PDB file of N, CA, C, O and CB in Angstrom:
ATOM      1  N   UNK A   1      73.154 -51.251 110.956  1.00  0.00           N
ATOM      2  CA  UNK A   1      72.344 -50.951 109.792  1.00  0.00           C
ATOM      3  C   UNK A   1      72.573 -52.033 108.737  1.00  0.00           C
ATOM      4  O   UNK A   1      73.715 -52.379 108.438  1.00  0.00           O
ATOM      5  CB  UNK A   1      72.679 -49.543 109.232  1.00  0.00           C
ATOM      6  N   UNK A   2      71.509 -52.553 108.185  1.00  0.00           N
ATOM      7  CA  UNK A   2      71.608 -53.586 107.164  1.00  0.00           C
ATOM      8  C   UNK A   2      71.437 -52.973 105.786  1.00  0.00           C
ATOM      9  O   UNK A   2      70.695 -52.007 105.604  1.00  0.00           O
ATOM     10  CB  UNK A   2      70.563 -54.685 107.396  1.00  0.00           C
ATOM     11  N   UNK A   3      72.129 -53.545 104.831  1.00  0.00           N
ATOM     12  CA  UNK A   3      71.971 -53.055 103.462  1.00  0.00           C
ATOM     13  C   UNK A   3      70.814 -53.800 102.808  1.00  0.00           C
ATOM     14  O   UNK A   3      70.576 -54.976 103.085  1.00  0.00           O
ATOM     15  CB  UNK A   3      73.288 -53.235 102.639  1.00  0.00           C
ATOM     16  N   UNK A   4      70.119 -53.113 101.960  1.00  0.00           N
ATOM     17  CA  UNK A   4      68.980 -53.697 101.250  1.00  0.00           C
ATOM     18  C   UNK A   4      69.278 -53.771  99.766  1.00  0.00           C
ATOM     19  O   UNK A   4      69.909 -52.885  99.190  1.00  0.00           O
ATOM     20  CB  UNK A   4      67.697 -52.880 101.499  1.00  0.00           C
ATOM     21  N   UNK A   5      68.818 -54.828  99.177  1.00  0.00           N
ATOM     22  CA  UNK A   5      68.959 -54.979  97.737  1.00  0.00           C
ATOM     23  C   UNK A   5      67.605 -54.713  97.098  1.00  0.00           C
ATOM     24  O   UNK A   5      66.595 -55.292  97.498  1.00  0.00           O
ATOM     25  CB  UNK A   5      69.492 -56.396  97.362  1.00  0.00           C
ATOM     26  N   UNK A   6      67.590 -53.858  96.129  1.00  0.00           N
ATOM     27  CA  UNK A   6      66.369 -53.597  95.386  1.00  0.00           C
ATOM     28  C   UNK A   6      66.125 -54.759  94.432  1.00  0.00           C
ATOM     29  O   UNK A   6      67.039 -55.218  93.748  1.00  0.00           O
ATOM     30  CB  UNK A   6      66.456 -52.248  94.616  1.00  0.00           C
ATOM     31  N   UNK A   7      64.881 -55.227  94.396  1.00  0.00           N
ATOM     32  CA  UNK A   7      64.524 -56.293  93.461  1.00  0.00           C
ATOM     33  C   UNK A   7      63.861 -55.665  92.243  1.00  0.00           C
ATOM     34  O   UNK A   7      63.056 -54.741  92.359  1.00  0.00           O
ATOM     35  CB  UNK A   7      63.580 -57.346  94.132  1.00  0.00           C
ATOM     36  N   UNK A   8      64.210 -56.180  91.091  1.00  0.00           N
ATOM     37  CA  UNK A   8      63.588 -55.709  89.850  1.00  0.00           C
ATOM     38  C   UNK A   8      62.542 -56.712  89.417  1.00  0.00           C
ATOM     39  O   UNK A   8      62.817 -57.904  89.280  1.00  0.00           O
ATOM     40  CB  UNK A   8      64.645 -55.499  88.729  1.00  0.00           C
ATOM     41  N   UNK A   9      61.337 -56.211  89.203  1.00  0.00           N
ATOM     42  CA  UNK A   9      60.211 -57.029  88.754  1.00  0.00           C
ATOM     43  C   UNK A   9      59.843 -56.619  87.337  1.00  0.00           C
ATOM     44  O   UNK A   9      60.012 -55.463  86.948  1.00  0.00           O
ATOM     45  CB  UNK A   9      58.988 -56.883  89.709  1.00  0.00           C
ATOM     46  N   UNK A  10      59.339 -57.578  86.574  1.00  0.00           N
ATOM     47  CA  UNK A  10      58.959 -57.285  85.192  1.00  0.00           C
ATOM     48  C   UNK A  10      57.764 -58.133  84.790  1.00  0.00           C
ATOM     49  O   UNK A  10      57.497 -59.178  85.384  1.00  0.00           O
ATOM     50  CB  UNK A  10      60.141 -57.533  84.234  1.00  0.00           C
ATOM     51  N   UNK A  11      57.052 -57.667  83.773  1.00  0.00           N
ATOM     52  CA  UNK A  11      55.974 -58.432  83.142  1.00  0.00           C
ATOM     53  C   UNK A  11      56.318 -58.533  81.661  1.00  0.00           C
ATOM     54  O   UNK A  11      56.726 -57.555  81.033  1.00  0.00           O
ATOM     55  CB  UNK A  11      54.552 -57.756  83.367  1.00  0.00           C
ATOM     56  N   UNK A  12      56.145 -59.743  81.114  1.00  0.00           N
ATOM     57  CA  UNK A  12      56.572 -59.968  79.734  1.00  0.00           C
ATOM     58  C   UNK A  12      55.601 -60.923  79.059  1.00  0.00           C
ATOM     59  O   UNK A  12      55.357 -62.020  79.562  1.00  0.00           O
ATOM     60  CB  UNK A  12      58.019 -60.530  79.681  1.00  0.00           C
ATOM     61  N   UNK A  13      55.044 -60.513  77.924  1.00  0.00           N
ATOM     62  CA  UNK A  13      54.187 -61.373  77.115  1.00  0.00           C
ATOM     63  C   UNK A  13      55.085 -62.112  76.128  1.00  0.00           C
ATOM     64  O   UNK A  13      55.522 -61.545  75.127  1.00  0.00           O
ATOM     65  CB  UNK A  13      53.067 -60.547  76.371  1.00  0.00           C
ATOM     66  N   UNK A  14      55.355 -63.385  76.421  1.00  0.00           N
ATOM     67  CA  UNK A  14      56.297 -64.150  75.603  1.00  0.00           C
ATOM     68  C   UNK A  14      55.626 -64.905  74.464  1.00  0.00           C
ATOM     69  O   UNK A  14      56.317 -65.424  73.587  1.00  0.00           O
ATOM     70  CB  UNK A  14      57.046 -65.121  76.467  1.00  0.00           C
ATOM     71  N   UNK A  15      54.313 -64.978  74.454  1.00  0.00           N
ATOM     72  CA  UNK A  15      53.475 -65.637  73.453  1.00  0.00           C
ATOM     73  C   UNK A  15      53.590 -67.154  73.460  1.00  0.00           C
ATOM     74  O   UNK A  15      52.569 -67.829  73.327  1.00  0.00           O
ATOM     75  CB  UNK A  15      53.824 -65.128  72.095  1.00  0.00           C
ATOM     76  N   UNK A  16      54.769 -67.717  73.608  1.00  0.00           N
ATOM     77  CA  UNK A  16      54.906 -69.169  73.736  1.00  0.00           C
ATOM     78  C   UNK A  16      56.293 -69.507  74.240  1.00  0.00           C
ATOM     79  O   UNK A  16      57.248 -68.767  74.001  1.00  0.00           O
ATOM     80  CB  UNK A  16      54.635 -69.875  72.390  1.00  0.00           C
ATOM     81  N   UNK A  17      56.403 -70.627  74.938  1.00  0.00           N
ATOM     82  CA  UNK A  17      57.702 -71.163  75.324  1.00  0.00           C
ATOM     83  C   UNK A  17      57.975 -72.475  74.587  1.00  0.00           C
ATOM     84  O   UNK A  17      58.989 -73.132  74.824  1.00  0.00           O
ATOM     85  CB  UNK A  17      57.767 -71.378  76.848  1.00  0.00           C
ATOM     86  N   UNK A  18      57.053 -72.848  73.688  1.00  0.00           N
ATOM     87  CA  UNK A  18      57.253 -74.071  72.908  1.00  0.00           C
ATOM     88  C   UNK A  18      58.393 -73.858  71.923  1.00  0.00           C
ATOM     89  O   UNK A  18      58.426 -72.854  71.212  1.00  0.00           O
ATOM     90  CB  UNK A  18      55.951 -74.478  72.160  1.00  0.00           C
ATOM     91  N   UNK A  19      59.311 -74.787  71.883  1.00  0.00           N
ATOM     92  CA  UNK A  19      60.474 -74.682  71.002  1.00  0.00           C
ATOM     93  C   UNK A  19      60.190 -75.280  69.638  1.00  0.00           C
ATOM     94  O   UNK A  19      59.452 -76.258  69.518  1.00  0.00           O
ATOM     95  CB  UNK A  19      61.679 -75.369  71.628  1.00  0.00           C
ATOM     96  N   UNK A  20      60.775 -74.692  68.622  1.00  0.00           N
ATOM     97  CA  UNK A  20      60.741 -75.217  67.259  1.00  0.00           C
ATOM     98  C   UNK A  20      62.101 -75.826  66.954  1.00  0.00           C
ATOM     99  O   UNK A  20      63.108 -75.435  67.544  1.00  0.00           O
ATOM    100  CB  UNK A  20      60.377 -74.100  66.221  1.00  0.00           C
ATOM    101  N   UNK A  21      62.129 -76.759  66.058  1.00  0.00           N
ATOM    102  CA  UNK A  21      63.396 -77.394  65.688  1.00  0.00           C
ATOM    103  C   UNK A  21      64.335 -76.435  64.962  1.00  0.00           C
ATOM    104  O   UNK A  21      65.543 -76.669  64.935  1.00  0.00           O
ATOM    105  CB  UNK A  21      63.134 -78.605  64.815  1.00  0.00           C
ATOM    106  N   UNK A  22      63.808 -75.364  64.375  1.00  0.00           N
ATOM    107  CA  UNK A  22      64.650 -74.460  63.596  1.00  0.00           C
ATOM    108  C   UNK A  22      65.353 -73.404  64.452  1.00  0.00           C
ATOM    109  O   UNK A  22      66.150 -72.622  63.935  1.00  0.00           O
ATOM    110  CB  UNK A  22      63.818 -73.779  62.544  1.00  0.00           C
ATOM    111  N   UNK A  23      65.062 -73.375  65.761  1.00  0.00           N
ATOM    112  CA  UNK A  23      65.695 -72.395  66.647  1.00  0.00           C
ATOM    113  C   UNK A  23      67.026 -72.942  67.160  1.00  0.00           C
ATOM    114  O   UNK A  23      67.134 -74.122  67.492  1.00  0.00           O
ATOM    115  CB  UNK A  23      64.761 -72.040  67.833  1.00  0.00           C
ATOM    116  N   UNK A  24      68.030 -72.078  67.223  1.00  0.00           N
ATOM    117  CA  UNK A  24      69.336 -72.488  67.718  1.00  0.00           C
ATOM    118  C   UNK A  24      69.380 -72.523  69.246  1.00  0.00           C
ATOM    119  O   UNK A  24      70.206 -73.226  69.828  1.00  0.00           O
ATOM    120  CB  UNK A  24      70.408 -71.552  67.191  1.00  0.00           C
ATOM    121  N   UNK A  25      68.496 -71.770  69.891  1.00  0.00           N
ATOM    122  CA  UNK A  25      68.510 -71.643  71.341  1.00  0.00           C
ATOM    123  C   UNK A  25      67.102 -71.854  71.883  1.00  0.00           C
ATOM    124  O   UNK A  25      66.130 -71.410  71.273  1.00  0.00           O
ATOM    125  CB  UNK A  25      69.060 -70.261  71.769  1.00  0.00           C
ATOM    126  N   UNK A  26      66.985 -72.535  73.032  1.00  0.00           N
ATOM    127  CA  UNK A  26      65.677 -72.703  73.667  1.00  0.00           C
ATOM    128  C   UNK A  26      65.112 -71.341  74.040  1.00  0.00           C
ATOM    129  O   UNK A  26      65.855 -70.435  74.418  1.00  0.00           O
ATOM    130  CB  UNK A  26      65.780 -73.610  74.920  1.00  0.00           C
ATOM    131  N   UNK A  27      63.810 -71.203  73.932  1.00  0.00           N
ATOM    132  CA  UNK A  27      63.172 -69.925  74.269  1.00  0.00           C
ATOM    133  C   UNK A  27      63.404 -69.558  75.723  1.00  0.00           C
ATOM    134  O   UNK A  27      63.587 -68.383  76.041  1.00  0.00           O
ATOM    135  CB  UNK A  27      61.674 -69.983  73.984  1.00  0.00           C
ATOM    136  N   UNK A  28      63.399 -70.547  76.616  1.00  0.00           N
ATOM    137  CA  UNK A  28      63.642 -70.251  78.034  1.00  0.00           C
ATOM    138  C   UNK A  28      65.055 -69.727  78.241  1.00  0.00           C
ATOM    139  O   UNK A  28      65.269 -68.875  79.104  1.00  0.00           O
ATOM    140  CB  UNK A  28      63.414 -71.504  78.896  1.00  0.00           C
ATOM    141  N   UNK A  29      66.018 -70.209  77.478  1.00  0.00           N
ATOM    142  CA  UNK A  29      67.388 -69.706  77.573  1.00  0.00           C
ATOM    143  C   UNK A  29      67.463 -68.256  77.103  1.00  0.00           C
ATOM    144  O   UNK A  29      68.180 -67.444  77.688  1.00  0.00           O
ATOM    145  CB  UNK A  29      68.343 -70.584  76.744  1.00  0.00           C
ATOM    146  N   UNK A  30      66.725 -67.939  76.050  1.00  0.00           N
ATOM    147  CA  UNK A  30      66.679 -66.560  75.554  1.00  0.00           C
ATOM    148  C   UNK A  30      66.077 -65.636  76.608  1.00  0.00           C
ATOM    149  O   UNK A  30      66.603 -64.552  76.863  1.00  0.00           O
ATOM    150  CB  UNK A  30      65.863 -66.479  74.243  1.00  0.00           C
ATOM    151  N   UNK A  31      64.979 -66.063  77.218  1.00  0.00           N
ATOM    152  CA  UNK A  31      64.322 -65.257  78.246  1.00  0.00           C
ATOM    153  C   UNK A  31      65.240 -65.075  79.450  1.00  0.00           C
ATOM    154  O   UNK A  31      65.354 -63.968  79.977  1.00  0.00           O
ATOM    155  CB  UNK A  31      62.996 -65.910  78.680  1.00  0.00           C
ATOM    156  N   UNK A  32      65.893 -66.145  79.891  1.00  0.00           N
ATOM    157  CA  UNK A  32      66.813 -66.058  81.026  1.00  0.00           C
ATOM    158  C   UNK A  32      67.966 -65.107  80.723  1.00  0.00           C
ATOM    159  O   UNK A  32      68.369 -64.329  81.587  1.00  0.00           O
ATOM    160  CB  UNK A  32      67.358 -67.448  81.383  1.00  0.00           C
ATOM    161  N   UNK A  33      68.495 -65.160  79.514  1.00  0.00           N
ATOM    162  CA  UNK A  33      69.586 -64.259  79.125  1.00  0.00           C
ATOM    163  C   UNK A  33      69.148 -62.798  79.164  1.00  0.00           C
ATOM    164  O   UNK A  33      69.888 -61.938  79.642  1.00  0.00           O
ATOM    165  CB  UNK A  33      70.091 -64.611  77.723  1.00  0.00           C
ATOM    166  N   UNK A  34      67.942 -62.518  78.662  1.00  0.00           N
ATOM    167  CA  UNK A  34      67.438 -61.147  78.671  1.00  0.00           C
ATOM    168  C   UNK A  34      67.126 -60.669  80.094  1.00  0.00           C
ATOM    169  O   UNK A  34      67.336 -59.502  80.423  1.00  0.00           O
ATOM    170  CB  UNK A  34      66.186 -61.043  77.798  1.00  0.00           C
ATOM    171  N   UNK A  35      66.625 -61.580  80.930  1.00  0.00           N
ATOM    172  CA  UNK A  35      66.374 -61.210  82.327  1.00  0.00           C
ATOM    173  C   UNK A  35      67.679 -60.839  83.020  1.00  0.00           C
ATOM    174  O   UNK A  35      67.725 -59.882  83.793  1.00  0.00           O
ATOM    175  CB  UNK A  35      65.678 -62.364  83.083  1.00  0.00           C
ATOM    176  N   UNK A  36      68.721 -61.582  82.750  1.00  0.00           N
ATOM    177  CA  UNK A  36      70.025 -61.273  83.339  1.00  0.00           C
ATOM    178  C   UNK A  36      70.558 -59.956  82.796  1.00  0.00           C
ATOM    179  O   UNK A  36      71.113 -59.155  83.548  1.00  0.00           O
ATOM    180  CB  UNK A  36      71.028 -62.406  83.061  1.00  0.00           C
ATOM    181  N   UNK A  37      70.397 -59.725  81.511  1.00  0.00           N
ATOM    182  CA  UNK A  37      70.874 -58.490  80.878  1.00  0.00           C
ATOM    183  C   UNK A  37      70.235 -57.247  81.496  1.00  0.00           C
ATOM    184  O   UNK A  37      70.894 -56.221  81.669  1.00  0.00           O
ATOM    185  CB  UNK A  37      70.588 -58.523  79.379  1.00  0.00           C
ATOM    186  N   UNK A  38      68.948 -57.349  81.825  1.00  0.00           N
ATOM    187  CA  UNK A  38      68.234 -56.219  82.416  1.00  0.00           C
ATOM    188  C   UNK A  38      68.188 -56.272  83.946  1.00  0.00           C
ATOM    189  O   UNK A  38      67.484 -55.485  84.579  1.00  0.00           O
ATOM    190  CB  UNK A  38      66.827 -56.168  81.872  1.00  0.00           C
ATOM    191  N   UNK A  39      68.939 -57.202  84.529  1.00  0.00           N
ATOM    192  CA  UNK A  39      68.995 -57.363  85.991  1.00  0.00           C
ATOM    193  C   UNK A  39      67.621 -57.584  86.615  1.00  0.00           C
ATOM    194  O   UNK A  39      67.323 -57.028  87.671  1.00  0.00           O
ATOM    195  CB  UNK A  39      69.640 -56.145  86.621  1.00  0.00           C
ATOM    196  N   UNK A  40      66.785 -58.391  85.969  1.00  0.00           N
ATOM    197  CA  UNK A  40      65.445 -58.689  86.459  1.00  0.00           C
ATOM    198  C   UNK A  40      65.524 -59.896  87.384  1.00  0.00           C
ATOM    199  O   UNK A  40      66.062 -60.941  87.019  1.00  0.00           O
ATOM    200  CB  UNK A  40      64.456 -58.950  85.280  1.00  0.00           C
ATOM    201  N   UNK A  41      64.977 -59.735  88.593  1.00  0.00           N
ATOM    202  CA  UNK A  41      64.985 -60.814  89.578  1.00  0.00           C
ATOM    203  C   UNK A  41      63.769 -61.723  89.421  1.00  0.00           C
ATOM    204  O   UNK A  41      63.892 -62.945  89.501  1.00  0.00           O
ATOM    205  CB  UNK A  41      65.026 -60.239  90.991  1.00  0.00           C
ATOM    206  N   UNK A  42      62.596 -61.132  89.200  1.00  0.00           N
ATOM    207  CA  UNK A  42      61.347 -61.883  89.071  1.00  0.00           C
ATOM    208  C   UNK A  42      60.576 -61.328  87.878  1.00  0.00           C
ATOM    209  O   UNK A  42      60.405 -60.116  87.748  1.00  0.00           O
ATOM    210  CB  UNK A  42      60.490 -61.799  90.384  1.00  0.00           C
ATOM    211  N   UNK A  43      60.111 -62.228  87.007  1.00  0.00           N
ATOM    212  CA  UNK A  43      59.321 -61.808  85.853  1.00  0.00           C
ATOM    213  C   UNK A  43      58.030 -62.610  85.805  1.00  0.00           C
ATOM    214  O   UNK A  43      58.039 -63.826  85.994  1.00  0.00           O
ATOM    215  CB  UNK A  43      60.121 -61.983  84.539  1.00  0.00           C
ATOM    216  N   UNK A  44      56.926 -61.930  85.552  1.00  0.00           N
ATOM    217  CA  UNK A  44      55.643 -62.583  85.327  1.00  0.00           C
ATOM    218  C   UNK A  44      55.503 -62.755  83.816  1.00  0.00           C
ATOM    219  O   UNK A  44      55.351 -61.780  83.080  1.00  0.00           O
ATOM    220  CB  UNK A  44      54.437 -61.751  85.940  1.00  0.00           C
ATOM    221  N   UNK A  45      55.555 -64.006  83.368  1.00  0.00           N
ATOM    222  CA  UNK A  45      55.462 -64.293  81.940  1.00  0.00           C
ATOM    223  C   UNK A  45      54.030 -64.648  81.598  1.00  0.00           C
ATOM    224  O   UNK A  45      53.423 -65.488  82.261  1.00  0.00           O
ATOM    225  CB  UNK A  45      56.422 -65.438  81.534  1.00  0.00           C
ATOM    226  N   UNK A  46      53.484 -64.018  80.572  1.00  0.00           N
ATOM    227  CA  UNK A  46      52.118 -64.322  80.160  1.00  0.00           C
ATOM    228  C   UNK A  46      52.131 -64.987  78.792  1.00  0.00           C
ATOM    229  O   UNK A  46      53.088 -64.861  78.028  1.00  0.00           O
ATOM    230  CB  UNK A  46      51.252 -63.043  80.133  1.00  0.00           C
ATOM    231  N   UNK A  47      51.041 -65.701  78.497  1.00  0.00           N
ATOM    232  CA  UNK A  47      50.857 -66.433  77.251  1.00  0.00           C
ATOM    233  C   UNK A  47      52.018 -67.374  76.975  1.00  0.00           C
ATOM    234  O   UNK A  47      52.581 -67.367  75.881  1.00  0.00           O
ATOM    235  CB  UNK A  47      50.691 -65.467  76.096  1.00  0.00           C
ATOM    236  N   UNK A  48      52.376 -68.181  77.962  1.00  0.00           N
ATOM    237  CA  UNK A  48      53.547 -69.047  77.832  1.00  0.00           C
ATOM    238  C   UNK A  48      53.320 -70.261  76.943  1.00  0.00           C
ATOM    239  O   UNK A  48      54.248 -70.701  76.265  1.00  0.00           O
ATOM    240  CB  UNK A  48      53.979 -69.506  79.181  1.00  0.00           C
ATOM    241  N   UNK A  49      52.105 -70.815  76.927  1.00  0.00           N
ATOM    242  CA  UNK A  49      51.803 -72.009  76.117  1.00  0.00           C
ATOM    243  C   UNK A  49      52.883 -73.083  76.274  1.00  0.00           C
ATOM    244  O   UNK A  49      53.514 -73.497  75.301  1.00  0.00           O
ATOM    245  CB  UNK A  49      51.663 -71.626  74.633  1.00  0.00           C
ATOM    246  N   UNK A  50      53.073 -73.509  77.481  1.00  0.00           N
ATOM    247  CA  UNK A  50      54.097 -74.504  77.790  1.00  0.00           C
ATOM    248  C   UNK A  50      53.439 -75.825  78.134  1.00  0.00           C
ATOM    249  O   UNK A  50      52.572 -75.877  79.007  1.00  0.00           O
ATOM    250  CB  UNK A  50      54.996 -74.032  78.949  1.00  0.00           C
ATOM    251  N   UNK A  51      53.836 -76.886  77.465  1.00  0.00           N
ATOM    252  CA  UNK A  51      53.292 -78.216  77.722  1.00  0.00           C
ATOM    253  C   UNK A  51      54.204 -78.984  78.669  1.00  0.00           C
ATOM    254  O   UNK A  51      55.415 -78.765  78.695  1.00  0.00           O
ATOM    255  CB  UNK A  51      53.109 -78.993  76.407  1.00  0.00           C
ATOM    256  N   UNK A  52      53.617 -79.878  79.437  1.00  0.00           N
ATOM    257  CA  UNK A  52      54.420 -80.760  80.280  1.00  0.00           C
ATOM    258  C   UNK A  52      54.606 -80.233  81.679  1.00  0.00           C
ATOM    259  O   UNK A  52      53.631 -79.904  82.355  1.00  0.00           O
ATOM    260  CB  UNK A  52      55.752 -80.983  79.661  1.00  0.00           C
ATOM    261  N   UNK A  53      55.826 -80.148  82.119  1.00  0.00           N
ATOM    262  CA  UNK A  53      56.178 -79.791  83.488  1.00  0.00           C
ATOM    263  C   UNK A  53      55.662 -78.406  83.863  1.00  0.00           C
ATOM    264  O   UNK A  53      55.598 -77.506  83.025  1.00  0.00           O
ATOM    265  CB  UNK A  53      57.683 -79.848  83.671  1.00  0.00           C
ATOM    266  N   UNK A  54      55.298 -78.248  85.124  1.00  0.00           N
ATOM    267  CA  UNK A  54      54.820 -76.957  85.606  1.00  0.00           C
ATOM    268  C   UNK A  54      55.937 -76.170  86.272  1.00  0.00           C
ATOM    269  O   UNK A  54      55.748 -74.999  86.603  1.00  0.00           O
ATOM    270  CB  UNK A  54      53.665 -77.148  86.579  1.00  0.00           C
ATOM    271  N   UNK A  55      57.094 -76.784  86.476  1.00  0.00           N
ATOM    272  CA  UNK A  55      58.239 -76.099  87.063  1.00  0.00           C
ATOM    273  C   UNK A  55      59.523 -76.694  86.513  1.00  0.00           C
ATOM    274  O   UNK A  55      59.670 -77.916  86.475  1.00  0.00           O
ATOM    275  CB  UNK A  55      58.210 -76.194  88.604  1.00  0.00           C
ATOM    276  N   UNK A  56      60.451 -75.856  86.089  1.00  0.00           N
ATOM    277  CA  UNK A  56      61.755 -76.328  85.651  1.00  0.00           C
ATOM    278  C   UNK A  56      62.755 -75.194  85.792  1.00  0.00           C
ATOM    279  O   UNK A  56      62.379 -74.028  85.914  1.00  0.00           O
ATOM    280  CB  UNK A  56      61.704 -76.846  84.191  1.00  0.00           C
ATOM    281  N   UNK A  57      64.007 -75.543  85.773  1.00  0.00           N
ATOM    282  CA  UNK A  57      65.076 -74.559  85.937  1.00  0.00           C
ATOM    283  C   UNK A  57      65.862 -74.456  84.647  1.00  0.00           C
ATOM    284  O   UNK A  57      66.144 -75.464  83.999  1.00  0.00           O
ATOM    285  CB  UNK A  57      66.008 -74.934  87.113  1.00  0.00           C
ATOM    286  N   UNK A  58      66.214 -73.242  84.277  1.00  0.00           N
ATOM    287  CA  UNK A  58      67.086 -73.022  83.132  1.00  0.00           C
ATOM    288  C   UNK A  58      68.515 -73.155  83.654  1.00  0.00           C
ATOM    289  O   UNK A  58      69.033 -72.248  84.306  1.00  0.00           O
ATOM    290  CB  UNK A  58      66.829 -71.607  82.449  1.00  0.00           C
ATOM    291  N   UNK A  59      69.138 -74.280  83.366  1.00  0.00           N
ATOM    292  CA  UNK A  59      70.440 -74.620  83.915  1.00  0.00           C
ATOM    293  C   UNK A  59      71.480 -73.564  83.528  1.00  0.00           C
ATOM    294  O   UNK A  59      71.567 -73.156  82.370  1.00  0.00           O
ATOM    295  CB  UNK A  59      70.879 -76.011  83.429  1.00  0.00           C
ATOM    296  N   UNK A  60      72.245 -73.143  84.493  1.00  0.00           N
ATOM    297  CA  UNK A  60      73.307 -72.167  84.253  1.00  0.00           C
ATOM    298  C   UNK A  60      72.867 -70.727  84.350  1.00  0.00           C
ATOM    299  O   UNK A  60      73.702 -69.832  84.484  1.00  0.00           O
ATOM    300  CB  UNK A  60      73.891 -72.393  82.921  1.00  0.00           C
ATOM    301  N   UNK A  61      71.568 -70.484  84.286  1.00  0.00           N
ATOM    302  CA  UNK A  61      71.080 -69.103  84.326  1.00  0.00           C
ATOM    303  C   UNK A  61      70.614 -68.712  85.722  1.00  0.00           C
ATOM    304  O   UNK A  61      70.572 -67.528  86.056  1.00  0.00           O
ATOM    305  CB  UNK A  61      69.940 -68.917  83.330  1.00  0.00           C
ATOM    306  N   UNK A  62      70.263 -69.705  86.540  1.00  0.00           N
ATOM    307  CA  UNK A  62      69.829 -69.401  87.896  1.00  0.00           C
ATOM    308  C   UNK A  62      68.384 -68.983  88.004  1.00  0.00           C
ATOM    309  O   UNK A  62      67.989 -68.438  89.035  1.00  0.00           O
ATOM    310  CB  UNK A  62      70.674 -68.339  88.456  1.00  0.00           C
ATOM    311  N   UNK A  63      67.574 -69.215  86.983  1.00  0.00           N
ATOM    312  CA  UNK A  63      66.160 -68.875  87.021  1.00  0.00           C
ATOM    313  C   UNK A  63      65.316 -70.140  87.049  1.00  0.00           C
ATOM    314  O   UNK A  63      65.640 -71.129  86.391  1.00  0.00           O
ATOM    315  CB  UNK A  63      65.780 -68.001  85.818  1.00  0.00           C
ATOM    316  N   UNK A  64      64.239 -70.102  87.811  1.00  0.00           N
ATOM    317  CA  UNK A  64      63.275 -71.190  87.842  1.00  0.00           C
ATOM    318  C   UNK A  64      61.995 -70.700  87.205  1.00  0.00           C
ATOM    319  O   UNK A  64      61.500 -69.629  87.558  1.00  0.00           O
ATOM    320  CB  UNK A  64      63.025 -71.691  89.292  1.00  0.00           C
ATOM    321  N   UNK A  65      61.454 -71.453  86.282  1.00  0.00           N
ATOM    322  CA  UNK A  65      60.209 -71.122  85.607  1.00  0.00           C
ATOM    323  C   UNK A  65      59.085 -71.913  86.267  1.00  0.00           C
ATOM    324  O   UNK A  65      59.150 -73.139  86.355  1.00  0.00           O
ATOM    325  CB  UNK A  65      60.295 -71.427  84.076  1.00  0.00           C
ATOM    326  N   UNK A  66      58.060 -71.211  86.726  1.00  0.00           N
ATOM    327  CA  UNK A  66      56.898 -71.861  87.352  1.00  0.00           C
ATOM    328  C   UNK A  66      55.682 -71.651  86.486  1.00  0.00           C
ATOM    329  O   UNK A  66      54.594 -72.116  86.827  1.00  0.00           O
ATOM    330  CB  UNK A  66      56.645 -71.313  88.778  1.00  0.00           C
TER     331      UNK A  66
END
């Protein structure tokens, strides 16, 4: 018998992932921290407004943003 791990999925309207100079933490780092806090494996982020790369990893958090 094999053990199964339940995956937690979430949907989150983040409004933007663009960083401002006045923020102490990158928005992606904040999102990754909250995903870890709630044990979320996969999240569908809406209204991201992200310029540039279409895929990147939040270093140290283990999440990839697509």
